[in-house]
SESEMI-402948 format. One line per 8 residues: for each residue x, y, z of C-alpha. Coordinates in nm, 4 decimals, m for minus. Layout:
X Y Z; ...
END
This chain:
0.3696 m1.5475 m1.4984; 0.4814 m1.5118 m1.8591; 0.6204 m1.1985 m2.0175; 0.8618 m0.9415 m1.8809; 0.9632 m0.9159 m1.5180; 0.7293 m0.6666 m1.3500; 0.9533 m0.5883 m1.0524; 1.3080 m0.4606 m1.0987
1.5753 m0.4201 m0.8327; 1.8949 m0.2130 m0.8332; 2.1649 m0.3403 m0.6026; 2.4433 m0.1277 m0.4570; 2.8065 m0.2562 m0.4519; 2.7915 m0.3019 m0.0737; 2.4963 m0.5363 m0.1105; 2.2234 m0.2867 m0.0180
1.9116 m0.2170 m0.2206; 1.9633 0.1075 m0.4117; 1.6169 0.1159 m0.5647; 1.3321 m0.0793 m0.7130; 1.0518 m0.0346 m0.9624; 0.7266 m0.2102 m1.0456; 0.4825 m0.2043 m1.3328; 0.1206 m0.3170 m1.3263
m0.1122 m0.3647 m1.6211; m0.4846 m0.3159 m1.5637; m0.5855 m0.4473 m1.9039; m0.8187 m0.1586 m1.9900; m0.5852 0.1008 m2.1335; m0.4002 0.1709 m1.8079; m0.0539 0.0734 m1.6909; 0.1016 0.2058 m1.3719
0.4677 0.2225 m1.2782; 0.6316 0.3052 m0.9467; 0.9992 0.3858 m0.8980; 1.1721 0.4178 m0.5611; 1.5385 0.5207 m0.5252; 1.7106 0.5213 m0.1860; 1.8145 0.8772 m0.0834; 2.1791 0.7664 m0.0554
2.1788 0.6588 m0.4190; 2.0023 0.9442 m0.5911; 2.1670 1.1597 m0.8544; 2.3407 0.8617 m1.0158; 2.0990 0.7985 m1.3029; 1.9156 0.5122 m1.1335; 1.5762 0.6837 m1.1714; 1.6294 0.7442 m1.5410
1.7470 0.3862 m1.5943; 1.4486 0.2433 m1.4091; 1.2019 0.4649 m1.5960; 1.3437 0.3472 m1.9311; 1.3362 m0.0187 m1.8274; 0.9787 m0.0066 m1.7031; 0.8595 0.1735 m2.0147; 1.0203 m0.0976 m2.2286
0.8230 m0.3565 m2.0347; 0.5072 m0.1488 m2.0736; 0.5404 m0.1730 m2.4505; 0.5662 m0.5494 m2.4171; 0.2461 m0.5541 m2.2122; 0.0376 m0.3745 m2.4754; m0.0983 m0.7078 m2.5923; m0.2919 m0.7334 m2.2636
m0.5051 m0.4384 m2.3756; m0.7826 m0.4671 m2.6355; m0.6814 m0.3608 m2.9845; m0.7784 m0.0071 m3.0795; m0.8134 0.1417 m2.7304; m0.6107 0.4286 m2.5925; m0.3267 0.3104 m2.3649; m0.1354 0.5268 m2.1186
0.1485 0.4614 m1.8754; 0.1083 0.6491 m1.5489; 0.3045 0.7161 m1.2324; 0.2610 0.9397 m0.9291; 0.5178 1.1498 m0.7452; 0.5226 1.3707 m0.4391; 0.4279 1.7201 m0.5478; 0.7515 1.8607 m0.4060
0.9802 1.6182 m0.5921; 1.1150 1.8582 m0.8525; 1.3880 1.6214 m0.9676; 1.1360 1.3501 m1.0508; 0.9076 1.6028 m1.2203; 1.1875 1.7186 m1.4517; 1.2749 1.3593 m1.5368; 0.9178 1.2682 m1.6275
0.8625 1.5800 m1.8369; 1.1886 1.5138 m2.0232; 1.0681 1.1604 m2.0940; 0.7419 1.2825 m2.2475; 0.5035 1.2550 m1.9517; 0.2406 1.5210 m1.8793; 0.0585 1.6162 m1.5586; m0.2794 1.4430 m1.5485
m0.4320 1.4622 m1.1991; m0.3788 1.5616 m0.8363; m0.4328 1.3246 m0.5439; m0.4190 1.3718 m0.1681; m0.3200 1.1465 0.1159; m0.5471 1.2291 0.4084; m0.5026 1.1174 0.7683; m0.6863 1.1166 1.0986
m0.5195 1.0810 1.4401; m0.7815 0.9803 1.6945; m0.7267 1.0915 2.0536; m1.0736 0.9742 2.1601; m1.3399 0.7398 2.0220; m1.4902 0.8768 1.6984; m1.8609 0.9665 1.6804; m2.1023 0.6792 1.6350
m2.2282 0.6387 1.2760; m2.5677 0.7889 1.1997; m2.7290 0.5672 0.9400; m2.9902 0.6764 0.6858; m3.3363 0.5386 0.7464; m3.3854 0.1885 0.6114; m3.0135 0.1044 0.5944; m2.8534 m0.1926 0.7704
m2.4877 m0.2856 0.7631; m2.2861 m0.5994 0.8195; m1.9249 m0.7064 0.7997; m1.8264 m0.9075 0.4954; m1.9372 m1.2699 0.5008; m1.6404 m1.4612 0.3545; m1.7313 m1.6641 0.0490; m2.0612 m1.4790 0.0041
m2.0175 m1.1013 0.0069; m1.6921 m1.0425 m0.1815; m1.8541 m1.0477 m0.5257; m2.1403 m0.8273 m0.4046; m1.8960 m0.5756 m0.2582; m1.6938 m0.5795 m0.5805; m2.0020 m0.5082 m0.7938; m2.1209 m0.2377 m0.5536
m1.7898 m0.0539 m0.5599; m1.7496 m0.0922 m0.9355; m2.0831 0.0801 m0.9878; m2.0088 0.3457 m0.7274; m1.6843 0.4357 m0.9059; m1.8334 0.4743 m1.2529; m1.7727 0.8500 m1.2370; m1.4262 0.8231 m1.0835
m1.1368 0.9584 m1.2906; m0.9660 0.6902 m1.4975; m1.2102 0.4178 m1.3978; m1.2464 0.1313 m1.6435; m1.3935 m0.2169 m1.6385; m1.2088 m0.4571 m1.4073; m1.2045 m0.8343 m1.3875; m1.3427 m0.9844 m1.0656
m1.1003 m1.2751 m1.0621; m0.7989 m1.0435 m1.0856; m0.9455 m0.8138 m0.8172; m1.0166 m1.1161 m0.5966; m0.6584 m1.2356 m0.6301; m0.5260 m0.8941 m0.5282; m0.7783 m0.8131 m0.2549; m0.9265 m1.1316 m0.1097
m0.6279 m1.3623 m0.1389; m0.3949 m1.0972 m0.0026; m0.2313 m1.1486 0.3356; m0.3850 m0.8185 0.4455; m0.7432 m0.9337 0.3749; m0.9525 m0.8977 0.6893; m1.3283 m0.9412 0.6325; m1.3981 m0.7848 0.9721
m1.2742 m0.4560 0.8210; m1.5042 m0.4770 0.5173; m1.8640 m0.3570 0.5504; m2.1638 m0.3857 0.3206; m2.4554 m0.1425 0.3590; m2.7971 m0.2719 0.2535; m3.1355 m0.1208 0.1803; m3.3437 m0.4295 0.2365
m3.1659 m0.6899 0.0239; m3.0221 m0.4328 m0.2170; m2.6593 m0.3176 m0.1769; m2.6298 0.0584 m0.1215; m2.2611 0.1045 m0.0421; m1.9483 m0.0610 0.0880; m1.6097 0.0090 0.2417; m1.2898 m0.1995 0.2408
m1.0117 m0.1372 0.4926; m0.6959 m0.3055 0.6148; m0.4233 m0.2616 0.8723; m0.0784 m0.1537 0.7592; 0.2399 m0.1161 0.9651; 0.1816 0.2601 0.9892; m0.1873 0.2370 1.0868; m0.5301 0.1758 0.9392
m0.5893 0.2223 0.5685; m0.9171 0.2768 0.3825; m0.8758 0.0999 0.0504; m1.2099 0.1862 m0.1055; m1.5315 0.3595 m0.0006; m1.8243 0.3842 m0.2388; m2.1965 0.4596 m0.2336; m2.4241 0.3794 m0.5258
m2.5807 0.6831 m0.6880; m2.9351 0.6189 m0.5677; m2.8205 0.6400 m0.2024; m2.5890 0.9395 m0.2222; m2.6583 1.2622 m0.0388; m2.8031 1.0860 0.2677; m2.4946 1.0536 0.4890; m2.4240 0.6887 0.4091
m2.0632 0.7514 0.3035; m1.9839 0.9290 0.6281; m2.1560 0.6576 0.8315; m1.9455 0.3870 0.6661; m1.6308 0.5895 0.7274; m1.7128 0.6398 1.0961; m1.7908 0.2672 1.1246; m1.4368 0.1964 1.0080
m1.2838 0.4613 1.2346; m1.4566 0.3081 1.5366; m1.3352 m0.0421 1.4521; m0.9781 0.0794 1.4153; m0.9933 0.2727 1.7430; m1.1222 m0.0302 1.9336; m0.8247 m0.2255 1.8021; m0.5869 0.0396 1.9296
m0.5135 0.1676 1.5786; m0.5546 0.5425 1.6210; m0.4116 0.6670 1.2921; m0.6147 0.6092 0.9755; m0.5248 0.7225 0.6248; m0.6530 0.7038 0.2687; m0.5832 0.8343 m0.0799; m0.8353 1.0492 m0.2678
m0.8715 1.2245 m0.6001; m0.8286 1.5936 m0.5148; m1.0709 1.6781 m0.7992; m1.3280 1.4121 m0.7100; m1.6602 1.4883 m0.8830; m1.8491 1.3144 m0.6001; m1.7268 1.5506 m0.3290; m1.5212 1.2839 m0.1524
m1.2678 1.5361 m0.0222; m1.5440 1.7297 0.1584; m1.6711 1.4078 0.3144; m1.3309 1.3187 0.4544; m1.2679 1.6696 0.5823; m1.6085 1.6635 0.7492; m1.5089 1.3423 0.9259; m1.1999 1.5116 1.0687
m0.9362 1.4007 0.8179; m0.6686 1.6429 0.6991; m0.4410 1.6542 0.3952; m0.1009 1.5085 0.4831; 0.0593 1.4839 0.1388; 0.0001 1.5917 m0.2201; 0.0734 1.3691 m0.5180; 0.0697 1.4394 m0.8906
m0.0132 1.1733 m1.1480; 0.1866 1.1925 m1.4696; 0.0942 0.9976 m1.7815; 0.2531 0.9113 m2.1143; 0.0599 0.7924 m2.4165; 0.1760 0.4556 m2.5452; m0.0933 0.4022 m2.8057; m0.3578 0.6281 m2.9551
m0.7125 0.4991 m2.9812; m1.0587 0.5144 m2.8330; m1.1152 0.5363 m2.4591; m1.1811 0.2055 m2.2852; m1.5450 0.1562 m2.1934; m1.6353 0.2379 m1.8369; m1.7543 m0.0426 m1.6187; m2.1115 m0.1397 m1.6960
m2.3388 m0.1243 m1.3915; m2.4038 m0.4757 m1.2686; m2.7556 m0.5683 m1.1679; m2.7019 m0.6483 m0.8030; m3.0567 m0.5879 m0.6798; m3.1647 m0.8830 m0.4711; m2.8185 m1.0376 m0.4858; m2.7716 m1.0444 m0.1078
m2.8619 m1.3520 0.0883; m2.9732 m1.3364 0.4519; m2.7036 m1.4254 0.6998; m2.8147 m1.6736 0.9608; m2.6664 m1.6893 1.3093; m2.5205 m1.3414 1.2608; m2.6623 m1.0177 1.3909; m2.6557 m0.7076 1.1796
m2.5203 m0.3981 1.3485; m2.8201 m0.2126 1.4907; m2.9327 0.0869 1.2890; m3.1230 0.3856 1.4199; m3.3313 0.5930 1.1748; m3.2059 0.9494 1.1521; m3.2327 1.2584 0.9405; m2.9030 1.2686 0.7530
m2.7068 1.5886 0.7970; m2.4292 1.5145 0.5505; m2.4744 1.5663 0.1785; m2.1690 1.3768 0.0567; m2.1729 1.2045 m0.2794; m1.9072 0.9457 m0.2150
END
């Protein structure tokens, strides 16, 4: 990797880690920074130092963003972290969005998914379905806050080549050969995590989002992973928060996204819908999960 270091560490005199920070460039007008300071080392200026250092690196990374587009540097903090809020405001950041962390603790098996008529679902076929799932989710998130065009190769490196990649926790929902929705999950040390859940616009309002979510819950429960969590835009225009609440999830934490403008310009273009109709190939020697036609009761738009 060329360019500035994107992970910074602060060491304490006794050899412990006092804090660390990271910066990530998404190449479409968005950079994200995260700063973590150990509780025993707060109040010593480490947060301010790290914020300044990461912003300096953000300026260096501007060349990764097309000329003329608006570029912002963002970070999120726990809503109750008043010290961090004051620091960010003093450094020129403004409040941009609210997000929730939602969790579910399962004491018993979750309900079986109820699939819309004509929908089948399968786990991800490695080497075949990753690109289809990427395109499906990119289209599904066109109306998500802050969404911009992403590069498949970069996404693949982060998601598919990750140590946490488990294709048995990725599902693709199909209407015939046409992708309708998808969900990506993984296991973390603290439980199951839903990375991304999306339904294409033509299949929203039929209960598909909830069915995919319950499919994931059931898989986690059978593995003995009874706690599942996810992050969601608290102002989601697709009604995602209502979907998750309807599936039994509850808000466990509130986070606020703060942003600082690095360069004025036009907004980056949103991802262009990819024509994925007919992109799915039949999977031989594999059985799709059986689907039973139902009348959908949920009206989610996830």
